[in-house]
C-alpha positions in Angstrom: 18.2 48.2 -9.5 16.7 44.9 -10.8 17.8 43.2 -7.7 16.1 45.8 -5.5 12.9 45.5 -7.4 13.0 41.7 -7.2 13.5 41.9 -3.4 10.6 44.4 -2.9 8.4 42.2 -5.1 9.3 39.1 -3.1 8.5 40.9 0.2 5.1 42.0 -1.2 4.4 38.5 -2.3 5.1 37.2 1.2 2.9 39.9 2.6 0.0 38.7 0.5 0.6 35.1 1.6 0.6 36.4 5.2 -2.8 38.0 4.7 -4.4 34.9 3.3 -3.1 32.3 5.8 -2.9 33.3 9.5 -2.1 31.0 12.4 -1.2 31.9 16.0 1.1 29.0 16.9 4.0 27.4 15.0 6.6 24.6 15.5 9.0 26.4 13.2 9.1 30.1 14.0 11.1 31.6 17.0 9.6 32.2 20.4 10.7 34.3 23.4 14.4 33.6 24.2 15.4 32.4 20.8 18.7 33.4 19.4 19.2 33.3 15.6 22.0 34.2 13.1 22.0 34.7 9.4 24.2 35.7 6.5 23.4 37.8 3.4 23.7 35.9 0.1 25.5 37.4 -2.9 25.2 36.3 -6.5 21.5 35.3 -6.3 20.1 31.9 -5.6 21.5 30.3 -8.8 25.1 31.4 -7.9 25.1 31.8 -4.2 28.2 33.1 -2.3 28.7 33.4 1.4 31.7 35.8 1.2 31.6 38.0 4.3 33.8 40.6 2.5 30.8 41.6 0.5 27.9 40.3 2.7 26.5 40.9 6.1 26.3 38.6 9.2 23.4 39.3 11.6 22.3 38.1 15.0 18.8 38.3 16.5 17.5 37.9 20.1 13.7 37.5 20.6 12.8 39.1 23.9 9.1 38.4 23.0 7.6 36.0 20.7 7.0 38.8 18.2 9.8 41.2 19.0 13.5 40.9 18.4 16.7 42.9 18.9 19.2 42.6 16.1 22.9 43.3 15.5 24.4 43.3 12.0 28.0 43.5 10.9 29.1 44.3 7.3 32.7 43.9 6.4 34.6 44.9 3.2 38.3 45.3 2.9 40.5 45.6 -0.2 44.2 46.0 -1.0 45.5 46.8 -4.5 49.2 46.7 -5.4 50.3 48.2 -8.7 53.8 48.4 -10.2 54.1 51.9 -11.6 57.7 51.7 -12.9 58.7 48.2 -13.9 62.4 49.1 -14.4 64.2 46.7 -12.1 66.9 49.3 -11.4 64.3 51.8 -10.3 61.2 50.0 -9.2 58.1 51.9 -8.1 55.2 50.3 -6.3 51.8 51.8 -5.4 49.7 50.1 -2.7 46.2 51.4 -2.1 44.0 50.1 0.8 40.3 50.7 1.6 37.8 49.3 4.0 34.0 49.7 4.5 32.6 48.4 7.7 29.0 48.9 8.9 27.4 48.1 12.3 23.6 48.2 12.7 21.6 47.9 15.9 17.9 47.5 15.6 14.5 46.2 16.6 12.0 44.0 14.6 8.3 43.6 15.0 7.1 40.3 13.7 3.5 39.7 12.6 1.3 36.6 12.8 2.1 35.2 9.4 1.5 31.5 8.8 2.9 28.3 10.2 6.3 28.8 8.4 6.1 32.4 7.2 7.1 35.4 9.4 6.8 38.9 8.1 8.3 41.8 10.0 9.2 45.5 10.0 11.5 47.6 12.0 14.3 50.2 12.3 18.1 50.2 12.6 20.7 52.6 14.0 23.6 52.6 11.5 27.3 53.4 12.2 29.8 53.1 9.4 33.6 53.3 9.2 35.3 53.8 5.8 39.1 53.6 5.9 41.5 54.5 3.1 45.3 54.8 2.7 47.9 54.8 0.0 51.7 54.4 -0.3 54.1 54.8 -3.2 57.7 53.7 -2.8 60.7 54.0 -5.1 64.4 53.4 -4.2 64.3 55.0 -0.7 61.6 57.5 -1.7 58.2 57.2 -0.2 54.9 59.1 -0.7 52.2 58.2 1.8 48.6 59.3 2.3 46.6 58.5 5.4 42.9 59.1 5.1 42.6 58.7 1.3 43.9 56.6 -1.6 46.5 57.7 -4.2 45.3 58.3 -7.8 47.7 56.3 -9.9 47.6 58.9 -12.7 48.0 62.1 -10.8 49.2 61.2 -7.3 46.3 63.2 -5.8 44.2 61.9 -2.8 41.0 60.2 -3.8 38.3 58.3 -1.9 38.4 60.0 1.5 38.1 58.0 4.6 34.9 58.8 6.5 32.5 57.9 9.3 28.8 57.6 8.8 25.8 57.8 11.1 22.1 57.3 10.4 19.2 55.0 10.5 17.3 52.5 8.3 13.6 51.6 7.9 13.0 48.1 6.7 10.5 45.3 6.0 11.2 41.7 5.4 10.0 38.1 5.5 11.4 34.8 6.7 10.2 31.4 5.4 11.2 28.3 7.4 12.2 25.6 5.0 12.6 23.2 8.0 12.7 23.6 11.7 15.2 26.2 12.8 16.4 27.0 9.2 14.9 29.8 7.1 15.4 31.8 3.9 14.5 35.4 3.9 14.3 38.6 2.0 14.6 42.2 3.2 14.3 45.6 1.7 15.0 48.9 3.4 15.8 52.6 3.0 18.9 54.1 4.5 19.3 57.7 5.7 23.0 58.5 6.3 25.1 61.6 7.2 28.8 61.4 6.5 31.9 63.1 8.0 35.2 62.9 6.1 38.4 62.4 8.0 41.5 64.7 7.8 44.1 63.6 5.2 47.8 63.5 6.1 50.4 63.4 3.3 53.9 62.3 4.1 56.7 62.6 1.6 60.4 61.9 1.8 62.3 65.2 2.3 59.1 67.3 2.9 57.1 68.3 5.9 53.7 66.6 6.5 50.8 68.2 4.8 47.3 68.2 6.5 44.1 68.5 4.5 41.0 69.0 6.8 38.1 66.8 6.3 34.5 67.9 6.0 30.9 66.9 6.6 28.2 66.1 4.1 25.6 68.7 3.4 22.8 66.6 4.7 21.3 63.1 4.8 21.8 60.9 1.7 19.4 58.1 1.0 19.7 54.7 -0.7 17.6 51.6 -1.1 19.0 48.3 0.1 17.7 44.8 -0.4 18.9 41.2 -0.2 18.4 37.5 0.3 19.5 35.8 3.5 19.8 32.3 5.0 19.7 31.7 8.7 19.1 29.4 11.6 18.1 29.3 15.2 20.4 28.1 18.0 
């Protein structure tokens, strides 16, 4: 929550700067035809990390000096292997996998700003894919779940795979520290609906079991924020 509040405060500060210093031309900011890319930073400015497994990579195309189309890709994939039964004569191994991938397509409206500062607002279309699976093996016996992970304590399905669809409203600011290179902040509000996938359970010596998925009861909202670094091509 502190990170979100810091991000919103930074955007508001840039907005005040924008109101006090206005120019119409700049040697730093993008113009029509510019292509830019950026990555989300994790860990804050004092401990910066560019790991795309937890961050976002984004591309922009300015079809007008003050209007840009954008494409964002968020990637997160994890695999956890646990030895349930360490007996070498009867080993049991549990492998759980999950992935969270988000694609956003959007548009930005950029305001006059100053020579190096560009504030903007816009909207994104969001599409998310959350995958999950689990497998337990033990001396020729296997227990597999497709569409969820396996709870190590009970063997029950947990963490259903799902697809998400929604939109985001956002505002942000870019400050060009040198020509073609900028630091930025962005804050937004997501509205997402989720649909859970069917779960298929396969067990040695038993018929497959199917558990139907379901849909969320409505849109869920969450606040997002972050610091980014980017450059123009």
